[in-house]
Structure formats: structure tokens, C-alpha cells
N, C-alpha and C positions, 0 to 999 in steps of 0.2 A: 504494500500500500504506500502511495506517495504522500509525503508530508508537505502539503501546500501551506503557504503563509495565510491564505484566506480560508476560513471555515465556511459553514453553510451561510447563505445570505439571509439577512433579516429583512422581512418585508416591511417597507416603510412607505410613506406617501411618495408618489413619483416626483422626481426632480428632473426638469428639462435642462439638458446641457448640449451645446453644440461645440464640437471640437474636431479639428482635422488631425489625423494621425498618419504617420508614414505607413505605407503598405506593409512593411515588415513588422511594425508594431501591431497593426491590426491583425495580421495573421497569427502573431504570438498570443494576442489577447483572445482570439477565437479559439486557439488550441488550449489555452489555459481554461477557458469556459468549458470546453469539452471534457477536459480532465477533471475539473471540479464537479461537473455533473455526474461523471462516471463514479467518482469517489463518494458522492452523496448517496448512492444506492443504485441498485440494478434498474429500478423503474423510474429513475430520476428524469425529469423533463430537461430538454436542452436549455442551457442558460444563454440568454442574449448577452453577447460580449459587452455591450454598453452598460449593462447592470453591474459589471465588475469595476467600472471606473471609480465610482464614489467609495466603495469599500477599500479599494487599493490605495486611493489617496488618503483616506482616513487612517489606514494601517501605517502608511508611510509617515504621516505626521505624528501618529502615536508612538512611533519608535525612533523618531529623529531627536536625539539628545539635545542638540543645540536649540531646536524649536521648543522642546519641553522646558528647557532652562529659561528661554525667553518668555514663555507663557507664565512660568512661576514668578519670574521677576516682575512681569507686567501686572499679575494678580496681586502681588504684595505692595505695589505702589499705588 
């Protein structure tokens, strides 16, 4: 079993986002969605690659030490 950084996606209210990705990034995002769906269970529905963007950005920000340090400093002031 593959250990992906993203776990199951939490359903949340939709957020509209428009972004242009390089073709290679979109192919990788599509492949990631396929693997995540497969890891979620045998009868898992395909995941739309666009639905991965927000959780990936959130995960990135949650693990960026410099960003977290800045957020803590901003909250203290």
C-alpha cells in the first residue's frame, strides 16, 4: 500500500478556482487522483484532479515551518 501525503478528502462546500497548470503537472495530478482513489477502497469513485488542489495547498502550508512560524508571530502581535 502506498503512503500518500493526502488522506481521504473531506467534503466541504465547493470553492471555485481557476488556474493554469503545465501539462506535466496536470498529468501528475491526474495520476495522483487515480492512486488516491484506488487507495481509498476497491469501489472508490474516481477523484476529479481539481479537488486535490485545495487539500494539497492546505497540506503544504500546514507543514511549511517558516509559514507556521510567521503565523504564530502574527497571532501573538
